[in-house]
PyMOL CGO cylinders between C-alpha atoms (Angstrom):
from pymol import cmd
from pymol.cgo import CYLINDER

trace = [
    CYLINDER, 9.21, -11.73, -5.42, 5.41, -11.63, -6.24, 0.3, 1, 1, 1, 1, 1, 1,
    CYLINDER, 5.41, -11.63, -6.24, 3.48, -8.54, -5.26, 0.3, 1, 1, 1, 1, 1, 1,
    CYLINDER, 3.48, -8.54, -5.26, -0.28, -8.75, -5.04, 0.3, 1, 1, 1, 1, 1, 1,
    CYLINDER, -0.28, -8.75, -5.04, -2.94, -6.05, -4.33, 0.3, 1, 1, 1, 1, 1, 1,
    CYLINDER, -2.94, -6.05, -4.33, -6.17, -6.64, -2.44, 0.3, 1, 1, 1, 1, 1, 1,
    CYLINDER, -6.17, -6.64, -2.44, -8.83, -4.78, -0.52, 0.3, 1, 1, 1, 1, 1, 1,
    CYLINDER, -8.83, -4.78, -0.52, -8.35, -5.39, 3.19, 0.3, 1, 1, 1, 1, 1, 1,
    CYLINDER, -8.35, -5.39, 3.19, -12.08, -6.20, 3.41, 0.3, 1, 1, 1, 1, 1, 1,
    CYLINDER, -12.08, -6.20, 3.41, -11.66, -9.32, 1.19, 0.3, 1, 1, 1, 1, 1, 1,
    CYLINDER, -11.66, -9.32, 1.19, -11.19, -12.59, 2.92, 0.3, 1, 1, 1, 1, 1, 1,
    CYLINDER, -11.19, -12.59, 2.92, -7.53, -13.70, 3.42, 0.3, 1, 1, 1, 1, 1, 1,
    CYLINDER, -7.53, -13.70, 3.42, -6.23, -16.29, 0.99, 0.3, 1, 1, 1, 1, 1, 1,
    CYLINDER, -6.23, -16.29, 0.99, -3.52, -18.96, 1.58, 0.3, 1, 1, 1, 1, 1, 1,
    CYLINDER, -3.52, -18.96, 1.58, -1.85, -17.51, -1.50, 0.3, 1, 1, 1, 1, 1, 1,
    CYLINDER, -1.85, -17.51, -1.50, -1.51, -13.99, 0.03, 0.3, 1, 1, 1, 1, 1, 1,
    CYLINDER, -1.51, -13.99, 0.03, 1.95, -14.61, 1.56, 0.3, 1, 1, 1, 1, 1, 1,
    CYLINDER, 1.95, -14.61, 1.56, 2.85, -11.70, 3.88, 0.3, 1, 1, 1, 1, 1, 1,
    CYLINDER, 2.85, -11.70, 3.88, -0.31, -9.49, 4.30, 0.3, 1, 1, 1, 1, 1, 1,
    CYLINDER, -0.31, -9.49, 4.30, 0.60, -5.81, 4.81, 0.3, 1, 1, 1, 1, 1, 1,
    CYLINDER, 0.60, -5.81, 4.81, -1.85, -2.89, 5.28, 0.3, 1, 1, 1, 1, 1, 1,
    CYLINDER, -1.85, -2.89, 5.28, -0.41, 0.20, 3.59, 0.3, 1, 1, 1, 1, 1, 1,
    CYLINDER, -0.41, 0.20, 3.59, -3.05, 2.74, 4.65, 0.3, 1, 1, 1, 1, 1, 1,
    CYLINDER, -3.05, 2.74, 4.65, -2.30, 5.46, 7.19, 0.3, 1, 1, 1, 1, 1, 1,
    CYLINDER, -2.30, 5.46, 7.19, -5.74, 5.09, 8.88, 0.3, 1, 1, 1, 1, 1, 1,
    CYLINDER, -5.74, 5.09, 8.88, -7.27, 1.90, 10.11, 0.3, 1, 1, 1, 1, 1, 1,
    CYLINDER, -7.27, 1.90, 10.11, -10.12, 0.61, 7.81, 0.3, 1, 1, 1, 1, 1, 1,
    CYLINDER, -10.12, 0.61, 7.81, -13.61, 1.35, 9.12, 0.3, 1, 1, 1, 1, 1, 1,
    CYLINDER, -13.61, 1.35, 9.12, -15.63, -1.43, 10.58, 0.3, 1, 1, 1, 1, 1, 1,
    CYLINDER, -15.63, -1.43, 10.58, -12.84, -4.07, 10.46, 0.3, 1, 1, 1, 1, 1, 1,
    CYLINDER, -12.84, -4.07, 10.46, -11.40, -5.73, 13.50, 0.3, 1, 1, 1, 1, 1, 1,
    CYLINDER, -11.40, -5.73, 13.50, -7.77, -6.56, 13.77, 0.3, 1, 1, 1, 1, 1, 1,
    CYLINDER, -7.77, -6.56, 13.77, -8.63, -10.30, 13.81, 0.3, 1, 1, 1, 1, 1, 1,
    CYLINDER, -8.63, -10.30, 13.81, -10.66, -10.00, 10.64, 0.3, 1, 1, 1, 1, 1, 1,
    CYLINDER, -10.66, -10.00, 10.64, -7.83, -8.22, 8.92, 0.3, 1, 1, 1, 1, 1, 1,
    CYLINDER, -7.83, -8.22, 8.92, -5.39, -11.05, 9.41, 0.3, 1, 1, 1, 1, 1, 1,
    CYLINDER, -5.39, -11.05, 9.41, -2.42, -8.85, 8.95, 0.3, 1, 1, 1, 1, 1, 1,
    CYLINDER, -2.42, -8.85, 8.95, 1.21, -9.63, 9.26, 0.3, 1, 1, 1, 1, 1, 1,
    CYLINDER, 1.21, -9.63, 9.26, 2.07, -5.95, 9.44, 0.3, 1, 1, 1, 1, 1, 1,
    CYLINDER, 2.07, -5.95, 9.44, 0.62, -2.49, 9.23, 0.3, 1, 1, 1, 1, 1, 1,
    CYLINDER, 0.62, -2.49, 9.23, 3.16, -0.29, 7.53, 0.3, 1, 1, 1, 1, 1, 1,
    CYLINDER, 3.16, -0.29, 7.53, 1.43, 3.11, 7.88, 0.3, 1, 1, 1, 1, 1, 1,
    CYLINDER, 1.43, 3.11, 7.88, 4.64, 5.02, 7.49, 0.3, 1, 1, 1, 1, 1, 1,
    CYLINDER, 4.64, 5.02, 7.49, 4.76, 4.15, 3.79, 0.3, 1, 1, 1, 1, 1, 1,
    CYLINDER, 4.76, 4.15, 3.79, 1.36, 5.69, 3.20, 0.3, 1, 1, 1, 1, 1, 1,
    CYLINDER, 1.36, 5.69, 3.20, 1.05, 9.13, 1.55, 0.3, 1, 1, 1, 1, 1, 1,
    CYLINDER, 1.05, 9.13, 1.55, 0.75, 12.16, 3.72, 0.3, 1, 1, 1, 1, 1, 1,
    CYLINDER, 0.75, 12.16, 3.72, -2.57, 13.29, 4.93, 0.3, 1, 1, 1, 1, 1, 1,
    CYLINDER, -2.57, 13.29, 4.93, -2.23, 16.40, 2.78, 0.3, 1, 1, 1, 1, 1, 1,
    CYLINDER, -2.23, 16.40, 2.78, -1.52, 14.40, -0.39, 0.3, 1, 1, 1, 1, 1, 1,
    CYLINDER, -1.52, 14.40, -0.39, -4.23, 11.92, 0.32, 0.3, 1, 1, 1, 1, 1, 1,
    CYLINDER, -4.23, 11.92, 0.32, -6.82, 14.69, 0.83, 0.3, 1, 1, 1, 1, 1, 1,
    CYLINDER, -6.82, 14.69, 0.83, -5.63, 16.60, -2.35, 0.3, 1, 1, 1, 1, 1, 1,
    CYLINDER, -5.63, 16.60, -2.35, -5.96, 13.41, -4.37, 0.3, 1, 1, 1, 1, 1, 1,
    CYLINDER, -5.96, 13.41, -4.37, -9.39, 12.43, -3.09, 0.3, 1, 1, 1, 1, 1, 1,
    CYLINDER, -9.39, 12.43, -3.09, -9.26, 9.31, -5.40, 0.3, 1, 1, 1, 1, 1, 1,
    CYLINDER, -9.26, 9.31, -5.40, -9.88, 11.47, -8.44, 0.3, 1, 1, 1, 1, 1, 1,
    CYLINDER, -9.88, 11.47, -8.44, -8.58, 9.30, -11.25, 0.3, 1, 1, 1, 1, 1, 1,
    CYLINDER, -8.58, 9.30, -11.25, -7.82, 12.36, -13.31, 0.3, 1, 1, 1, 1, 1, 1,
    CYLINDER, -7.82, 12.36, -13.31, -5.21, 13.34, -10.80, 0.3, 1, 1, 1, 1, 1, 1,
    CYLINDER, -5.21, 13.34, -10.80, -3.60, 9.92, -10.50, 0.3, 1, 1, 1, 1, 1, 1,
    CYLINDER, -3.60, 9.92, -10.50, -0.62, 10.67, -12.66, 0.3, 1, 1, 1, 1, 1, 1,
    CYLINDER, -0.62, 10.67, -12.66, 0.27, 13.82, -10.64, 0.3, 1, 1, 1, 1, 1, 1,
    CYLINDER, 0.27, 13.82, -10.64, -0.54, 11.90, -7.39, 0.3, 1, 1, 1, 1, 1, 1,
    CYLINDER, -0.54, 11.90, -7.39, 1.99, 9.26, -8.43, 0.3, 1, 1, 1, 1, 1, 1,
    CYLINDER, 1.99, 9.26, -8.43, 4.64, 11.94, -9.08, 0.3, 1, 1, 1, 1, 1, 1,
    CYLINDER, 4.64, 11.94, -9.08, 4.00, 13.64, -5.76, 0.3, 1, 1, 1, 1, 1, 1,
    CYLINDER, 4.00, 13.64, -5.76, 3.88, 10.27, -3.86, 0.3, 1, 1, 1, 1, 1, 1,
    CYLINDER, 3.88, 10.27, -3.86, 7.17, 9.26, -5.40, 0.3, 1, 1, 1, 1, 1, 1,
    CYLINDER, 7.17, 9.26, -5.40, 8.70, 12.42, -4.01, 0.3, 1, 1, 1, 1, 1, 1,
    CYLINDER, 8.70, 12.42, -4.01, 7.31, 11.53, -0.64, 0.3, 1, 1, 1, 1, 1, 1,
    CYLINDER, 7.31, 11.53, -0.64, 8.69, 7.99, -0.91, 0.3, 1, 1, 1, 1, 1, 1,
    CYLINDER, 8.69, 7.99, -0.91, 12.14, 9.55, -1.12, 0.3, 1, 1, 1, 1, 1, 1,
    CYLINDER, 12.14, 9.55, -1.12, 11.77, 11.12, 2.35, 0.3, 1, 1, 1, 1, 1, 1,
    CYLINDER, 11.77, 11.12, 2.35, 13.79, 9.14, 4.94, 0.3, 1, 1, 1, 1, 1, 1,
    CYLINDER, 13.79, 9.14, 4.94, 10.91, 7.70, 6.93, 0.3, 1, 1, 1, 1, 1, 1,
    CYLINDER, 10.91, 7.70, 6.93, 8.86, 6.60, 3.95, 0.3, 1, 1, 1, 1, 1, 1,
    CYLINDER, 8.86, 6.60, 3.95, 11.96, 5.32, 2.20, 0.3, 1, 1, 1, 1, 1, 1,
    CYLINDER, 11.96, 5.32, 2.20, 12.72, 3.13, 5.17, 0.3, 1, 1, 1, 1, 1, 1,
    CYLINDER, 12.72, 3.13, 5.17, 9.15, 1.85, 5.22, 0.3, 1, 1, 1, 1, 1, 1,
    CYLINDER, 9.15, 1.85, 5.22, 9.41, 1.00, 1.51, 0.3, 1, 1, 1, 1, 1, 1,
    CYLINDER, 9.41, 1.00, 1.51, 12.63, -0.89, 2.24, 0.3, 1, 1, 1, 1, 1, 1,
    CYLINDER, 12.63, -0.89, 2.24, 10.72, -2.74, 5.00, 0.3, 1, 1, 1, 1, 1, 1,
    CYLINDER, 10.72, -2.74, 5.00, 8.17, -3.86, 2.44, 0.3, 1, 1, 1, 1, 1, 1,
    CYLINDER, 8.17, -3.86, 2.44, 11.06, -5.09, 0.14, 0.3, 1, 1, 1, 1, 1, 1,
    CYLINDER, 11.06, -5.09, 0.14, 12.42, -6.94, 3.16, 0.3, 1, 1, 1, 1, 1, 1,
    CYLINDER, 12.42, -6.94, 3.16, 9.03, -8.56, 3.99, 0.3, 1, 1, 1, 1, 1, 1,
    CYLINDER, 9.03, -8.56, 3.99, 8.56, -9.62, 0.38, 0.3, 1, 1, 1, 1, 1, 1,
    CYLINDER, 8.56, -9.62, 0.38, 12.00, -11.26, 0.23, 0.3, 1, 1, 1, 1, 1, 1,
    CYLINDER, 12.00, -11.26, 0.23, 11.75, -13.95, -2.41, 0.3, 1, 1, 1, 1, 1, 1,
    CYLINDER, 11.75, -13.95, -2.41, 8.17, -14.74, -1.52, 0.3, 1, 1, 1, 1, 1, 1,
    CYLINDER, 8.17, -14.74, -1.52, 4.77, -13.27, -1.91, 0.3, 1, 1, 1, 1, 1, 1,
    CYLINDER, 4.77, -13.27, -1.91, 3.59, -9.99, -0.38, 0.3, 1, 1, 1, 1, 1, 1,
    CYLINDER, 3.59, -9.99, -0.38, 0.01, -8.76, -0.57, 0.3, 1, 1, 1, 1, 1, 1,
    CYLINDER, 0.01, -8.76, -0.57, -0.44, -5.04, -0.17, 0.3, 1, 1, 1, 1, 1, 1,
    CYLINDER, -0.44, -5.04, -0.17, -3.79, -4.31, 1.46, 0.3, 1, 1, 1, 1, 1, 1,
    CYLINDER, -3.79, -4.31, 1.46, -5.84, -1.07, 1.21, 0.3, 1, 1, 1, 1, 1, 1,
    CYLINDER, -5.84, -1.07, 1.21, -9.36, -0.08, 2.12, 0.3, 1, 1, 1, 1, 1, 1,
    CYLINDER, -9.36, -0.08, 2.12, -9.52, 1.91, -1.15, 0.3, 1, 1, 1, 1, 1, 1,
    CYLINDER, -9.52, 1.91, -1.15, -12.23, 0.73, -3.61, 0.3, 1, 1, 1, 1, 1, 1,
    CYLINDER, -12.23, 0.73, -3.61, -10.19, 1.55, -6.74, 0.3, 1, 1, 1, 1, 1, 1,
    CYLINDER, -10.19, 1.55, -6.74, -7.03, -0.40, -6.09, 0.3, 1, 1, 1, 1, 1, 1,
    CYLINDER, -7.03, -0.40, -6.09, -5.62, 0.29, -9.50, 0.3, 1, 1, 1, 1, 1, 1,
    CYLINDER, -5.62, 0.29, -9.50, -5.54, 4.03, -8.70, 0.3, 1, 1, 1, 1, 1, 1,
    CYLINDER, -5.54, 4.03, -8.70, -4.27, 3.85, -5.16, 0.3, 1, 1, 1, 1, 1, 1,
    CYLINDER, -4.27, 3.85, -5.16, -1.07, 4.23, -3.23, 0.3, 1, 1, 1, 1, 1, 1,
    CYLINDER, -1.07, 4.23, -3.23, -0.98, 0.43, -3.05, 0.3, 1, 1, 1, 1, 1, 1,
    CYLINDER, -0.98, 0.43, -3.05, -0.79, 0.22, -6.88, 0.3, 1, 1, 1, 1, 1, 1,
    CYLINDER, -0.79, 0.22, -6.88, 2.13, 2.79, -6.84, 0.3, 1, 1, 1, 1, 1, 1,
    CYLINDER, 2.13, 2.79, -6.84, 3.91, 0.79, -4.10, 0.3, 1, 1, 1, 1, 1, 1,
    CYLINDER, 3.91, 0.79, -4.10, 3.40, -2.48, -6.00, 0.3, 1, 1, 1, 1, 1, 1,
    CYLINDER, 3.40, -2.48, -6.00, 4.95, -0.92, -9.08, 0.3, 1, 1, 1, 1, 1, 1,
    CYLINDER, 4.95, -0.92, -9.08, 8.03, 0.27, -7.13, 0.3, 1, 1, 1, 1, 1, 1,
    CYLINDER, 8.03, 0.27, -7.13, 8.45, -3.15, -5.45, 0.3, 1, 1, 1, 1, 1, 1,
    CYLINDER, 8.45, -3.15, -5.45, 8.14, -4.87, -8.88, 0.3, 1, 1, 1, 1, 1, 1,
    CYLINDER, 8.14, -4.87, -8.88, 10.60, -2.34, -10.35, 0.3, 1, 1, 1, 1, 1, 1,
    CYLINDER, 10.60, -2.34, -10.35, 8.10, -1.35, -13.04, 0.3, 1, 1, 1, 1, 1, 1,
    CYLINDER, 8.10, -1.35, -13.04, 7.40, 2.18, -12.03, 0.3, 1, 1, 1, 1, 1, 1,
]
cmd.load_cgo(trace, "trace")
């Protein structure tokens, strides 16, 4: 399995494999046709409360990761994470987010979990 991260606003690539949006809210100014998604797995996204608390403050990323990991153990989110594993199979999956700082986003946390590195 290969897991990639990209901003949803970037053009799709033939190397993306399955393209899955992992944000809870639809990206501003982007049509569904432009996004070229295979799936929108919003149930795997962090809770609104956690997302607002984090506010993409890099200084909070480690604690965000811990709190998000706890949320990922909840039944609904755990099922959504399993769905991502299923979609990836033995191929490539690209996790898409509207976040500017992909390396400090829920998509990065999810990629680490899928790769088994986090």
